[in-house]
mmCIF entry with sequence, helices, sheets and N, C-alpha, C, O atoms, coordinates in Angstrom:
data_MODEL
# 
_entry.id   MODEL 
# 
_entity.id                         1 
_entity.type                       polymer 
_entity.pdbx_number_of_molecules   1 
# 
_entity_poly.entity_id                      1 
_entity_poly.type                           'polypeptide(L)' 
_entity_poly.nstd_linkage                   no 
_entity_poly.nstd_monomer                   no 
_entity_poly.pdbx_seq_one_letter_code       MIPLAYATGCDPGGPLRPTALVLRDAAPPHWARDWPRHTVPGTYAPGWVVHVRP 
_entity_poly.pdbx_seq_one_letter_code_can   MIPLAYATGCDPGGPLRPTALVLRDAAPPHWARDWPRHTVPGTYAPGWVVHVRP 
_entity_poly.pdbx_strand_id                 A 
# 
loop_
_entity_poly_seq.entity_id 
_entity_poly_seq.num 
_entity_poly_seq.mon_id 
_entity_poly_seq.hetero 
1 1  MET n 
1 2  ILE n 
1 3  PRO n 
1 4  LEU n 
1 5  ALA n 
1 6  TYR n 
1 7  ALA n 
1 8  THR n 
1 9  GLY n 
1 10 CYS n 
1 11 ASP n 
1 12 PRO n 
1 13 GLY n 
1 14 GLY n 
1 15 PRO n 
1 16 LEU n 
1 17 ARG n 
1 18 PRO n 
1 19 THR n 
1 20 ALA n 
1 21 LEU n 
1 22 VAL n 
1 23 LEU n 
1 24 ARG n 
1 25 ASP n 
1 26 ALA n 
1 27 ALA n 
1 28 PRO n 
1 29 PRO n 
1 30 HIS n 
1 31 TRP n 
1 32 ALA n 
1 33 ARG n 
1 34 ASP n 
1 35 TRP n 
1 36 PRO n 
1 37 ARG n 
1 38 HIS n 
1 39 THR n 
1 40 VAL n 
1 41 PRO n 
1 42 GLY n 
1 43 THR n 
1 44 TYR n 
1 45 ALA n 
1 46 PRO n 
1 47 GLY n 
1 48 TRP n 
1 49 VAL n 
1 50 VAL n 
1 51 HIS n 
1 52 VAL n 
1 53 ARG n 
1 54 PRO n 
# 
_struct_asym.id          A 
_struct_asym.entity_id   1 
# 
loop_
_struct_conf.conf_type_id 
_struct_conf.id 
_struct_conf.pdbx_PDB_helix_id 
_struct_conf.beg_label_comp_id 
_struct_conf.beg_label_asym_id 
_struct_conf.beg_label_seq_id 
_struct_conf.pdbx_beg_PDB_ins_code 
_struct_conf.end_label_comp_id 
_struct_conf.end_label_asym_id 
_struct_conf.end_label_seq_id 
_struct_conf.pdbx_end_PDB_ins_code 
_struct_conf.beg_auth_comp_id 
_struct_conf.beg_auth_asym_id 
_struct_conf.beg_auth_seq_id 
_struct_conf.end_auth_comp_id 
_struct_conf.end_auth_asym_id 
_struct_conf.end_auth_seq_id 
_struct_conf.pdbx_PDB_helix_class 
_struct_conf.details 
_struct_conf.pdbx_PDB_helix_length 
HELX_P HELX_P1 AA1 LEU A 4  ? THR A 8  ? LEU A 4  THR A 8  1 ? 5 
HELX_P HELX_P2 AA2 HIS A 30 ? ALA A 32 ? HIS A 30 ALA A 32 5 ? 3 
# 
_struct_conf_type.id          HELX_P 
_struct_conf_type.criteria    ? 
_struct_conf_type.reference   ? 
# 
_struct_sheet.id               AA1 
_struct_sheet.type             ? 
_struct_sheet.number_strands   3 
_struct_sheet.details          ? 
# 
loop_
_struct_sheet_order.sheet_id 
_struct_sheet_order.range_id_1 
_struct_sheet_order.range_id_2 
_struct_sheet_order.offset 
_struct_sheet_order.sense 
AA1 1 2 ? anti-parallel 
AA1 2 3 ? anti-parallel 
# 
loop_
_struct_sheet_range.sheet_id 
_struct_sheet_range.id 
_struct_sheet_range.beg_label_comp_id 
_struct_sheet_range.beg_label_asym_id 
_struct_sheet_range.beg_label_seq_id 
_struct_sheet_range.pdbx_beg_PDB_ins_code 
_struct_sheet_range.end_label_comp_id 
_struct_sheet_range.end_label_asym_id 
_struct_sheet_range.end_label_seq_id 
_struct_sheet_range.pdbx_end_PDB_ins_code 
_struct_sheet_range.beg_auth_comp_id 
_struct_sheet_range.beg_auth_asym_id 
_struct_sheet_range.beg_auth_seq_id 
_struct_sheet_range.end_auth_comp_id 
_struct_sheet_range.end_auth_asym_id 
_struct_sheet_range.end_auth_seq_id 
AA1 1 ALA A 20 ? ARG A 24 ? ALA A 20 ARG A 24 
AA1 2 TRP A 48 ? VAL A 52 ? TRP A 48 VAL A 52 
AA1 3 ARG A 37 ? THR A 39 ? ARG A 37 THR A 39 
# 
loop_
_atom_site.group_PDB 
_atom_site.id 
_atom_site.type_symbol 
_atom_site.label_atom_id 
_atom_site.label_alt_id 
_atom_site.label_comp_id 
_atom_site.label_asym_id 
_atom_site.label_entity_id 
_atom_site.label_seq_id 
_atom_site.pdbx_PDB_ins_code 
_atom_site.Cartn_x 
_atom_site.Cartn_y 
_atom_site.Cartn_z 
_atom_site.occupancy 
_atom_site.B_iso_or_equiv 
_atom_site.pdbx_formal_charge 
_atom_site.auth_seq_id 
_atom_site.auth_comp_id 
_atom_site.auth_asym_id 
_atom_site.auth_atom_id 
_atom_site.pdbx_PDB_model_num 
ATOM 1   N N  . MET A 1 1  ? -3.272  8.856   11.371  1.00 0.00 ? 1  MET A N  1 
ATOM 2   C CA . MET A 1 1  ? -2.542  8.575   10.154  1.00 0.00 ? 1  MET A CA 1 
ATOM 3   C C  . MET A 1 1  ? -1.123  8.139   10.517  1.00 0.00 ? 1  MET A C  1 
ATOM 4   O O  . MET A 1 1  ? -0.495  8.707   11.410  1.00 0.00 ? 1  MET A O  1 
ATOM 5   N N  . ILE A 1 2  ? -0.631  7.125   9.812   1.00 0.00 ? 2  ILE A N  1 
ATOM 6   C CA . ILE A 1 2  ? 0.720   6.620   10.022  1.00 0.00 ? 2  ILE A CA 1 
ATOM 7   C C  . ILE A 1 2  ? 1.579   7.029   8.829   1.00 0.00 ? 2  ILE A C  1 
ATOM 8   O O  . ILE A 1 2  ? 1.216   6.749   7.687   1.00 0.00 ? 2  ILE A O  1 
ATOM 9   N N  . PRO A 1 3  ? 2.714   7.690   9.076   1.00 0.00 ? 3  PRO A N  1 
ATOM 10  C CA . PRO A 1 3  ? 3.585   8.087   7.962   1.00 0.00 ? 3  PRO A CA 1 
ATOM 11  C C  . PRO A 1 3  ? 4.360   6.882   7.429   1.00 0.00 ? 3  PRO A C  1 
ATOM 12  O O  . PRO A 1 3  ? 5.570   6.770   7.623   1.00 0.00 ? 3  PRO A O  1 
ATOM 13  N N  . LEU A 1 4  ? 3.649   5.996   6.765   1.00 0.00 ? 4  LEU A N  1 
ATOM 14  C CA . LEU A 1 4  ? 4.213   4.719   6.335   1.00 0.00 ? 4  LEU A CA 1 
ATOM 15  C C  . LEU A 1 4  ? 5.376   4.879   5.365   1.00 0.00 ? 4  LEU A C  1 
ATOM 16  O O  . LEU A 1 4  ? 6.412   4.236   5.535   1.00 0.00 ? 4  LEU A O  1 
ATOM 17  N N  . ALA A 1 5  ? 5.225   5.707   4.374   1.00 0.00 ? 5  ALA A N  1 
ATOM 18  C CA . ALA A 1 5  ? 6.304   5.877   3.389   1.00 0.00 ? 5  ALA A CA 1 
ATOM 19  C C  . ALA A 1 5  ? 7.562   6.404   4.059   1.00 0.00 ? 5  ALA A C  1 
ATOM 20  O O  . ALA A 1 5  ? 8.664   5.945   3.757   1.00 0.00 ? 5  ALA A O  1 
ATOM 21  N N  . TYR A 1 6  ? 7.411   7.353   4.957   1.00 0.00 ? 6  TYR A N  1 
ATOM 22  C CA . TYR A 1 6  ? 8.570   7.902   5.662   1.00 0.00 ? 6  TYR A CA 1 
ATOM 23  C C  . TYR A 1 6  ? 9.227   6.831   6.526   1.00 0.00 ? 6  TYR A C  1 
ATOM 24  O O  . TYR A 1 6  ? 10.449  6.689   6.524   1.00 0.00 ? 6  TYR A O  1 
ATOM 25  N N  . ALA A 1 7  ? 8.411   6.078   7.266   1.00 0.00 ? 7  ALA A N  1 
ATOM 26  C CA . ALA A 1 7  ? 8.936   5.067   8.184   1.00 0.00 ? 7  ALA A CA 1 
ATOM 27  C C  . ALA A 1 7  ? 9.658   3.941   7.449   1.00 0.00 ? 7  ALA A C  1 
ATOM 28  O O  . ALA A 1 7  ? 10.602  3.366   7.990   1.00 0.00 ? 7  ALA A O  1 
ATOM 29  N N  . THR A 1 8  ? 9.237   3.617   6.235   1.00 0.00 ? 8  THR A N  1 
ATOM 30  C CA . THR A 1 8  ? 9.857   2.530   5.483   1.00 0.00 ? 8  THR A CA 1 
ATOM 31  C C  . THR A 1 8  ? 10.948  3.000   4.533   1.00 0.00 ? 8  THR A C  1 
ATOM 32  O O  . THR A 1 8  ? 11.606  2.182   3.891   1.00 0.00 ? 8  THR A O  1 
ATOM 33  N N  . GLY A 1 9  ? 11.145  4.313   4.438   1.00 0.00 ? 9  GLY A N  1 
ATOM 34  C CA . GLY A 1 9  ? 12.191  4.838   3.574   1.00 0.00 ? 9  GLY A CA 1 
ATOM 35  C C  . GLY A 1 9  ? 11.834  4.836   2.101   1.00 0.00 ? 9  GLY A C  1 
ATOM 36  O O  . GLY A 1 9  ? 12.727  4.873   1.254   1.00 0.00 ? 9  GLY A O  1 
ATOM 37  N N  . CYS A 1 10 ? 10.549  4.793   1.774   1.00 0.00 ? 10 CYS A N  1 
ATOM 38  C CA . CYS A 1 10 ? 10.124  4.779   0.366   1.00 0.00 ? 10 CYS A CA 1 
ATOM 39  C C  . CYS A 1 10 ? 10.363  6.123   -0.299  1.00 0.00 ? 10 CYS A C  1 
ATOM 40  O O  . CYS A 1 10 ? 10.224  7.175   0.324   1.00 0.00 ? 10 CYS A O  1 
ATOM 41  N N  . ASP A 1 11 ? 10.718  6.070   -1.555  1.00 0.00 ? 11 ASP A N  1 
ATOM 42  C CA . ASP A 1 11 ? 10.836  7.269   -2.372  1.00 0.00 ? 11 ASP A CA 1 
ATOM 43  C C  . ASP A 1 11 ? 9.478   7.505   -3.009  1.00 0.00 ? 11 ASP A C  1 
ATOM 44  O O  . ASP A 1 11 ? 8.992   6.636   -3.733  1.00 0.00 ? 11 ASP A O  1 
ATOM 45  N N  . PRO A 1 12 ? 8.845   8.655   -2.767  1.00 0.00 ? 12 PRO A N  1 
ATOM 46  C CA . PRO A 1 12 ? 7.508   8.881   -3.304  1.00 0.00 ? 12 PRO A CA 1 
ATOM 47  C C  . PRO A 1 12 ? 7.458   8.980   -4.820  1.00 0.00 ? 12 PRO A C  1 
ATOM 48  O O  . PRO A 1 12 ? 6.368   8.898   -5.387  1.00 0.00 ? 12 PRO A O  1 
ATOM 49  N N  . GLY A 1 13 ? 8.560   9.149   -5.490  1.00 0.00 ? 13 GLY A N  1 
ATOM 50  C CA . GLY A 1 13 ? 8.567   9.176   -6.949  1.00 0.00 ? 13 GLY A CA 1 
ATOM 51  C C  . GLY A 1 13 ? 8.005   10.459  -7.528  1.00 0.00 ? 13 GLY A C  1 
ATOM 52  O O  . GLY A 1 13 ? 7.649   10.491  -8.706  1.00 0.00 ? 13 GLY A O  1 
ATOM 53  N N  . GLY A 1 14 ? 7.916   11.495  -6.754  1.00 0.00 ? 14 GLY A N  1 
ATOM 54  C CA . GLY A 1 14 ? 7.388   12.767  -7.230  1.00 0.00 ? 14 GLY A CA 1 
ATOM 55  C C  . GLY A 1 14 ? 5.988   13.006  -6.731  1.00 0.00 ? 14 GLY A C  1 
ATOM 56  O O  . GLY A 1 14 ? 5.368   12.113  -6.153  1.00 0.00 ? 14 GLY A O  1 
ATOM 57  N N  . PRO A 1 15 ? 5.483   14.201  -6.947  1.00 0.00 ? 15 PRO A N  1 
ATOM 58  C CA . PRO A 1 15 ? 4.146   14.529  -6.458  1.00 0.00 ? 15 PRO A CA 1 
ATOM 59  C C  . PRO A 1 15 ? 3.062   13.659  -7.104  1.00 0.00 ? 15 PRO A C  1 
ATOM 60  O O  . PRO A 1 15 ? 3.096   13.391  -8.305  1.00 0.00 ? 15 PRO A O  1 
ATOM 61  N N  . LEU A 1 16 ? 2.134   13.239  -6.311  1.00 0.00 ? 16 LEU A N  1 
ATOM 62  C CA . LEU A 1 16 ? 0.960   12.479  -6.757  1.00 0.00 ? 16 LEU A CA 1 
ATOM 63  C C  . LEU A 1 16 ? 1.304   11.177  -7.463  1.00 0.00 ? 16 LEU A C  1 
ATOM 64  O O  . LEU A 1 16 ? 0.550   10.722  -8.322  1.00 0.00 ? 16 LEU A O  1 
ATOM 65  N N  . ARG A 1 17 ? 2.433   10.573  -7.111  1.00 0.00 ? 17 ARG A N  1 
ATOM 66  C CA . ARG A 1 17 ? 2.808   9.284   -7.691  1.00 0.00 ? 17 ARG A CA 1 
ATOM 67  C C  . ARG A 1 17 ? 3.084   8.301   -6.570  1.00 0.00 ? 17 ARG A C  1 
ATOM 68  O O  . ARG A 1 17 ? 4.243   8.060   -6.234  1.00 0.00 ? 17 ARG A O  1 
ATOM 69  N N  . PRO A 1 18 ? 2.046   7.731   -5.988  1.00 0.00 ? 18 PRO A N  1 
ATOM 70  C CA . PRO A 1 18 ? 2.279   6.794   -4.887  1.00 0.00 ? 18 PRO A CA 1 
ATOM 71  C C  . PRO A 1 18 ? 2.997   5.546   -5.364  1.00 0.00 ? 18 PRO A C  1 
ATOM 72  O O  . PRO A 1 18 ? 2.832   5.111   -6.504  1.00 0.00 ? 18 PRO A O  1 
ATOM 73  N N  . THR A 1 19 ? 3.799   4.976   -4.471  1.00 0.00 ? 19 THR A N  1 
ATOM 74  C CA . THR A 1 19 ? 4.510   3.751   -4.789  1.00 0.00 ? 19 THR A CA 1 
ATOM 75  C C  . THR A 1 19 ? 3.921   2.553   -4.071  1.00 0.00 ? 19 THR A C  1 
ATOM 76  O O  . THR A 1 19 ? 4.233   1.410   -4.408  1.00 0.00 ? 19 THR A O  1 
ATOM 77  N N  . ALA A 1 20 ? 3.074   2.801   -3.085  1.00 0.00 ? 20 ALA A N  1 
ATOM 78  C CA . ALA A 1 20 ? 2.423   1.721   -2.357  1.00 0.00 ? 20 ALA A CA 1 
ATOM 79  C C  . ALA A 1 20 ? 1.073   2.202   -1.849  1.00 0.00 ? 20 ALA A C  1 
ATOM 80  O O  . ALA A 1 20 ? 0.833   3.394   -1.659  1.00 0.00 ? 20 ALA A O  1 
ATOM 81  N N  . LEU A 1 21 ? 0.211   1.230   -1.641  1.00 0.00 ? 21 LEU A N  1 
ATOM 82  C CA . LEU A 1 21 ? -1.137  1.521   -1.164  1.00 0.00 ? 21 LEU A CA 1 
ATOM 83  C C  . LEU A 1 21 ? -1.480  0.474   -0.116  1.00 0.00 ? 21 LEU A C  1 
ATOM 84  O O  . LEU A 1 21 ? -1.414  -0.721  -0.402  1.00 0.00 ? 21 LEU A O  1 
ATOM 85  N N  . VAL A 1 22 ? -1.843  0.891   1.082   1.00 0.00 ? 22 VAL A N  1 
ATOM 86  C CA . VAL A 1 22 ? -2.182  -0.026  2.163   1.00 0.00 ? 22 VAL A CA 1 
ATOM 87  C C  . VAL A 1 22 ? -3.685  0.023   2.378   1.00 0.00 ? 22 VAL A C  1 
ATOM 88  O O  . VAL A 1 22 ? -4.262  1.087   2.601   1.00 0.00 ? 22 VAL A O  1 
ATOM 89  N N  . LEU A 1 23 ? -4.315  -1.157  2.306   1.00 0.00 ? 23 LEU A N  1 
ATOM 90  C CA . LEU A 1 23 ? -5.773  -1.233  2.435   1.00 0.00 ? 23 LEU A CA 1 
ATOM 91  C C  . LEU A 1 23 ? -6.156  -2.351  3.391   1.00 0.00 ? 23 LEU A C  1 
ATOM 92  O O  . LEU A 1 23 ? -5.390  -3.285  3.626   1.00 0.00 ? 23 LEU A O  1 
ATOM 93  N N  . ARG A 1 24 ? -7.347  -2.233  3.930   1.00 0.00 ? 24 ARG A N  1 
ATOM 94  C CA . ARG A 1 24 ? -7.893  -3.306  4.759   1.00 0.00 ? 24 ARG A CA 1 
ATOM 95  C C  . ARG A 1 24 ? -9.317  -3.580  4.307   1.00 0.00 ? 24 ARG A C  1 
ATOM 96  O O  . ARG A 1 24 ? -10.179 -2.704  4.369   1.00 0.00 ? 24 ARG A O  1 
ATOM 97  N N  . ASP A 1 25 ? -9.553  -4.791  3.856   1.00 0.00 ? 25 ASP A N  1 
ATOM 98  C CA . ASP A 1 25 ? -10.887 -5.221  3.427   1.00 0.00 ? 25 ASP A CA 1 
ATOM 99  C C  . ASP A 1 25 ? -11.506 -4.264  2.413   1.00 0.00 ? 25 ASP A C  1 
ATOM 100 O O  . ASP A 1 25 ? -12.691 -3.942  2.494   1.00 0.00 ? 25 ASP A O  1 
ATOM 101 N N  . ALA A 1 26 ? -10.696 -3.815  1.460   1.00 0.00 ? 26 ALA A N  1 
ATOM 102 C CA . ALA A 1 26 ? -11.193 -2.898  0.427   1.00 0.00 ? 26 ALA A CA 1 
ATOM 103 C C  . ALA A 1 26 ? -10.482 -3.184  -0.891  1.00 0.00 ? 26 ALA A C  1 
ATOM 104 O O  . ALA A 1 26 ? -9.336  -3.632  -0.911  1.00 0.00 ? 26 ALA A O  1 
ATOM 105 N N  . ALA A 1 27 ? -11.169 -2.921  -1.967  1.00 0.00 ? 27 ALA A N  1 
ATOM 106 C CA . ALA A 1 27 ? -10.566 -3.069  -3.288  1.00 0.00 ? 27 ALA A CA 1 
ATOM 107 C C  . ALA A 1 27 ? -9.716  -1.837  -3.596  1.00 0.00 ? 27 ALA A C  1 
ATOM 108 O O  . ALA A 1 27 ? -10.054 -0.729  -3.178  1.00 0.00 ? 27 ALA A O  1 
ATOM 109 N N  . PRO A 1 28 ? -8.622  -2.025  -4.319  1.00 0.00 ? 28 PRO A N  1 
ATOM 110 C CA . PRO A 1 28 ? -7.808  -0.870  -4.680  1.00 0.00 ? 28 PRO A CA 1 
ATOM 111 C C  . PRO A 1 28 ? -8.518  -0.012  -5.720  1.00 0.00 ? 28 PRO A C  1 
ATOM 112 O O  . PRO A 1 28 ? -9.395  -0.504  -6.430  1.00 0.00 ? 28 PRO A O  1 
ATOM 113 N N  . PRO A 1 29 ? -8.155  1.258   -5.820  1.00 0.00 ? 29 PRO A N  1 
ATOM 114 C CA . PRO A 1 29 ? -8.723  2.104   -6.872  1.00 0.00 ? 29 PRO A CA 1 
ATOM 115 C C  . PRO A 1 29 ? -8.291  1.591   -8.246  1.00 0.00 ? 29 PRO A C  1 
ATOM 116 O O  . PRO A 1 29 ? -7.352  0.803   -8.356  1.00 0.00 ? 29 PRO A O  1 
ATOM 117 N N  . HIS A 1 30 ? -8.974  2.040   -9.276  1.00 0.00 ? 30 HIS A N  1 
ATOM 118 C CA . HIS A 1 30 ? -8.706  1.537   -10.627 1.00 0.00 ? 30 HIS A CA 1 
ATOM 119 C C  . HIS A 1 30 ? -7.246  1.680   -11.046 1.00 0.00 ? 30 HIS A C  1 
ATOM 120 O O  . HIS A 1 30 ? -6.729  0.819   -11.758 1.00 0.00 ? 30 HIS A O  1 
ATOM 121 N N  . TRP A 1 31 ? -6.576  2.741   -10.624 1.00 0.00 ? 31 TRP A N  1 
ATOM 122 C CA . TRP A 1 31 ? -5.202  2.984   -11.039 1.00 0.00 ? 31 TRP A CA 1 
ATOM 123 C C  . TRP A 1 31 ? -4.193  2.052   -10.363 1.00 0.00 ? 31 TRP A C  1 
ATOM 124 O O  . TRP A 1 31 ? -3.026  2.032   -10.756 1.00 0.00 ? 31 TRP A O  1 
ATOM 125 N N  . ALA A 1 32 ? -4.613  1.288   -9.364  1.00 0.00 ? 32 ALA A N  1 
ATOM 126 C CA . ALA A 1 32 ? -3.695  0.375   -8.676  1.00 0.00 ? 32 ALA A CA 1 
ATOM 127 C C  . ALA A 1 32 ? -4.146  -1.081  -8.760  1.00 0.00 ? 32 ALA A C  1 
ATOM 128 O O  . ALA A 1 32 ? -3.564  -1.940  -8.098  1.00 0.00 ? 32 ALA A O  1 
ATOM 129 N N  . ARG A 1 33 ? -5.149  -1.368  -9.543  1.00 0.00 ? 33 ARG A N  1 
ATOM 130 C CA . ARG A 1 33 ? -5.683  -2.734  -9.589  1.00 0.00 ? 33 ARG A CA 1 
ATOM 131 C C  . ARG A 1 33 ? -4.713  -3.754  -10.161 1.00 0.00 ? 33 ARG A C  1 
ATOM 132 O O  . ARG A 1 33 ? -4.817  -4.939  -9.842  1.00 0.00 ? 33 ARG A O  1 
ATOM 133 N N  . ASP A 1 34 ? -3.775  -3.329  -10.997 1.00 0.00 ? 34 ASP A N  1 
ATOM 134 C CA . ASP A 1 34 ? -2.823  -4.289  -11.569 1.00 0.00 ? 34 ASP A CA 1 
ATOM 135 C C  . ASP A 1 34 ? -1.500  -4.340  -10.804 1.00 0.00 ? 34 ASP A C  1 
ATOM 136 O O  . ASP A 1 34 ? -0.579  -5.045  -11.217 1.00 0.00 ? 34 ASP A O  1 
ATOM 137 N N  . TRP A 1 35 ? -1.392  -3.606  -9.700  1.00 0.00 ? 35 TRP A N  1 
ATOM 138 C CA . TRP A 1 35 ? -0.181  -3.631  -8.888  1.00 0.00 ? 35 TRP A CA 1 
ATOM 139 C C  . TRP A 1 35 ? -0.096  -4.955  -8.127  1.00 0.00 ? 35 TRP A C  1 
ATOM 140 O O  . TRP A 1 35 ? -1.128  -5.501  -7.735  1.00 0.00 ? 35 TRP A O  1 
ATOM 141 N N  . PRO A 1 36 ? 1.111   -5.480  -7.911  1.00 0.00 ? 36 PRO A N  1 
ATOM 142 C CA . PRO A 1 36 ? 1.251   -6.692  -7.107  1.00 0.00 ? 36 PRO A CA 1 
ATOM 143 C C  . PRO A 1 36 ? 0.682   -6.489  -5.693  1.00 0.00 ? 36 PRO A C  1 
ATOM 144 O O  . PRO A 1 36 ? 0.847   -5.434  -5.080  1.00 0.00 ? 36 PRO A O  1 
ATOM 145 N N  . ARG A 1 37 ? 0.015   -7.526  -5.206  1.00 0.00 ? 37 ARG A N  1 
ATOM 146 C CA . ARG A 1 37 ? -0.680  -7.477  -3.916  1.00 0.00 ? 37 ARG A CA 1 
ATOM 147 C C  . ARG A 1 37 ? 0.047   -8.383  -2.927  1.00 0.00 ? 37 ARG A C  1 
ATOM 148 O O  . ARG A 1 37 ? 0.380   -9.524  -3.246  1.00 0.00 ? 37 ARG A O  1 
ATOM 149 N N  . HIS A 1 38 ? 0.288   -7.865  -1.725  1.00 0.00 ? 38 HIS A N  1 
ATOM 150 C CA . HIS A 1 38 ? 0.976   -8.618  -0.680  1.00 0.00 ? 38 HIS A CA 1 
ATOM 151 C C  . HIS A 1 38 ? 0.131   -8.582  0.596   1.00 0.00 ? 38 HIS A C  1 
ATOM 152 O O  . HIS A 1 38 ? -0.217  -7.507  1.084   1.00 0.00 ? 38 HIS A O  1 
ATOM 153 N N  . THR A 1 39 ? -0.193  -9.745  1.125   1.00 0.00 ? 39 THR A N  1 
ATOM 154 C CA . THR A 1 39 ? -0.939  -9.783  2.380   1.00 0.00 ? 39 THR A CA 1 
ATOM 155 C C  . THR A 1 39 ? -0.003  -9.456  3.537   1.00 0.00 ? 39 THR A C  1 
ATOM 156 O O  . THR A 1 39 ? 1.207   -9.667  3.451   1.00 0.00 ? 39 THR A O  1 
ATOM 157 N N  . VAL A 1 40 ? -0.571  -8.942  4.610   1.00 0.00 ? 40 VAL A N  1 
ATOM 158 C CA . VAL A 1 40 ? 0.208   -8.581  5.792   1.00 0.00 ? 40 VAL A CA 1 
ATOM 159 C C  . VAL A 1 40 ? -0.170  -9.550  6.911   1.00 0.00 ? 40 VAL A C  1 
ATOM 160 O O  . VAL A 1 40 ? -1.244  -9.421  7.499   1.00 0.00 ? 40 VAL A O  1 
ATOM 161 N N  . PRO A 1 41 ? 0.699   -10.518 7.213   1.00 0.00 ? 41 PRO A N  1 
ATOM 162 C CA . PRO A 1 41 ? 0.372   -11.501 8.242   1.00 0.00 ? 41 PRO A CA 1 
ATOM 163 C C  . PRO A 1 41 ? 0.637   -10.976 9.652   1.00 0.00 ? 41 PRO A C  1 
ATOM 164 O O  . PRO A 1 41 ? 1.428   -10.055 9.853   1.00 0.00 ? 41 PRO A O  1 
ATOM 165 N N  . GLY A 1 42 ? -0.031  -11.573 10.601  1.00 0.00 ? 42 GLY A N  1 
ATOM 166 C CA . GLY A 1 42 ? 0.247   -11.295 12.005  1.00 0.00 ? 42 GLY A CA 1 
ATOM 167 C C  . GLY A 1 42 ? -0.157  -9.925  12.503  1.00 0.00 ? 42 GLY A C  1 
ATOM 168 O O  . GLY A 1 42 ? 0.449   -9.416  13.446  1.00 0.00 ? 42 GLY A O  1 
ATOM 169 N N  . THR A 1 43 ? -1.161  -9.312  11.901  1.00 0.00 ? 43 THR A N  1 
ATOM 170 C CA . THR A 1 43 ? -1.600  -8.005  12.372  1.00 0.00 ? 43 THR A CA 1 
ATOM 171 C C  . THR A 1 43 ? -2.697  -8.160  13.414  1.00 0.00 ? 43 THR A C  1 
ATOM 172 O O  . THR A 1 43 ? -3.273  -9.238  13.559  1.00 0.00 ? 43 THR A O  1 
ATOM 173 N N  . TYR A 1 44 ? -2.988  -7.083  14.141  1.00 0.00 ? 44 TYR A N  1 
ATOM 174 C CA . TYR A 1 44 ? -4.014  -7.106  15.181  1.00 0.00 ? 44 TYR A CA 1 
ATOM 175 C C  . TYR A 1 44 ? -5.406  -7.339  14.613  1.00 0.00 ? 44 TYR A C  1 
ATOM 176 O O  . TYR A 1 44 ? -6.306  -7.785  15.325  1.00 0.00 ? 44 TYR A O  1 
ATOM 177 N N  . ALA A 1 45 ? -5.583  -7.036  13.329  1.00 0.00 ? 45 ALA A N  1 
ATOM 178 C CA . ALA A 1 45 ? -6.866  -7.249  12.662  1.00 0.00 ? 45 ALA A CA 1 
ATOM 179 C C  . ALA A 1 45 ? -6.571  -7.813  11.277  1.00 0.00 ? 45 ALA A C  1 
ATOM 180 O O  . ALA A 1 45 ? -5.700  -7.290  10.582  1.00 0.00 ? 45 ALA A O  1 
ATOM 181 N N  . PRO A 1 46 ? -7.262  -8.853  10.862  1.00 0.00 ? 46 PRO A N  1 
ATOM 182 C CA . PRO A 1 46 ? -6.991  -9.450  9.554   1.00 0.00 ? 46 PRO A CA 1 
ATOM 183 C C  . PRO A 1 46 ? -7.490  -8.583  8.403   1.00 0.00 ? 46 PRO A C  1 
ATOM 184 O O  . PRO A 1 46 ? -8.285  -7.664  8.598   1.00 0.00 ? 46 PRO A O  1 
ATOM 185 N N  . GLY A 1 47 ? -7.011  -8.890  7.209   1.00 0.00 ? 47 GLY A N  1 
ATOM 186 C CA . GLY A 1 47 ? -7.514  -8.228  6.011   1.00 0.00 ? 47 GLY A CA 1 
ATOM 187 C C  . GLY A 1 47 ? -6.622  -7.142  5.442   1.00 0.00 ? 47 GLY A C  1 
ATOM 188 O O  . GLY A 1 47 ? -6.985  -6.519  4.444   1.00 0.00 ? 47 GLY A O  1 
ATOM 189 N N  . TRP A 1 48 ? -5.454  -6.890  6.049   1.00 0.00 ? 48 TRP A N  1 
ATOM 190 C CA . TRP A 1 48 ? -4.549  -5.861  5.547   1.00 0.00 ? 48 TRP A CA 1 
ATOM 191 C C  . TRP A 1 48 ? -3.773  -6.385  4.346   1.00 0.00 ? 48 TRP A C  1 
ATOM 192 O O  . TRP A 1 48 ? -3.285  -7.516  4.356   1.00 0.00 ? 48 TRP A O  1 
ATOM 193 N N  . VAL A 1 49 ? -3.664  -5.553  3.309   1.00 0.00 ? 49 VAL A N  1 
ATOM 194 C CA . VAL A 1 49 ? -2.856  -5.870  2.133   1.00 0.00 ? 49 VAL A CA 1 
ATOM 195 C C  . VAL A 1 49 ? -2.106  -4.612  1.701   1.00 0.00 ? 49 VAL A C  1 
ATOM 196 O O  . VAL A 1 49 ? -2.541  -3.487  1.949   1.00 0.00 ? 49 VAL A O  1 
ATOM 197 N N  . VAL A 1 50 ? -0.970  -4.838  1.049   1.00 0.00 ? 50 VAL A N  1 
ATOM 198 C CA . VAL A 1 50 ? -0.174  -3.744  0.500   1.00 0.00 ? 50 VAL A CA 1 
ATOM 199 C C  . VAL A 1 50 ? -0.073  -3.983  -0.996  1.00 0.00 ? 50 VAL A C  1 
ATOM 200 O O  . VAL A 1 50 ? 0.327   -5.061  -1.435  1.00 0.00 ? 50 VAL A O  1 
ATOM 201 N N  . HIS A 1 51 ? -0.432  -2.988  -1.768  1.00 0.00 ? 51 HIS A N  1 
ATOM 202 C CA . HIS A 1 51 ? -0.283  -3.009  -3.227  1.00 0.00 ? 51 HIS A CA 1 
ATOM 203 C C  . HIS A 1 51 ? 0.921   -2.136  -3.533  1.00 0.00 ? 51 HIS A C  1 
ATOM 204 O O  . HIS A 1 51 ? 0.997   -0.989  -3.091  1.00 0.00 ? 51 HIS A O  1 
ATOM 205 N N  . VAL A 1 52 ? 1.866   -2.687  -4.295  1.00 0.00 ? 52 VAL A N  1 
ATOM 206 C CA . VAL A 1 52 ? 3.106   -1.976  -4.578  1.00 0.00 ? 52 VAL A CA 1 
ATOM 207 C C  . VAL A 1 52 ? 3.223   -1.729  -6.080  1.00 0.00 ? 52 VAL A C  1 
ATOM 208 O O  . VAL A 1 52 ? 3.066   -2.640  -6.893  1.00 0.00 ? 52 VAL A O  1 
ATOM 209 N N  . ARG A 1 53 ? 3.500   -0.479  -6.422  1.00 0.00 ? 53 ARG A N  1 
ATOM 210 C CA . ARG A 1 53 ? 3.639   -0.142  -7.842  1.00 0.00 ? 53 ARG A CA 1 
ATOM 211 C C  . ARG A 1 53 ? 4.828   -0.890  -8.438  1.00 0.00 ? 53 ARG A C  1 
ATOM 212 O O  . ARG A 1 53 ? 5.923   -0.863  -7.877  1.00 0.00 ? 53 ARG A O  1 
ATOM 213 N N  . PRO A 1 54 ? 4.618   -1.549  -9.557  1.00 0.00 ? 54 PRO A N  1 
ATOM 214 C CA . PRO A 1 54 ? 5.737   -2.301  -10.182 1.00 0.00 ? 54 PRO A CA 1 
ATOM 215 C C  . PRO A 1 54 ? 6.799   -1.392  -10.756 1.00 0.00 ? 54 PRO A C  1 
ATOM 216 O O  . PRO A 1 54 ? 7.790   -1.871  -11.307 1.00 0.00 ? 54 PRO A O  1 
# 
């Protein structure tokens, strides 16, 4: 597991309120489907995306 939120300085927004979701070749859960989607270029394996809560 990579402590992504800690490493990027993200504010978790309180318990159980994620601000970002990192996925690879998977659809986001229903609660994040309308979040903006950003592809991650130049990774060791293709298909990584970050969904960020608006």
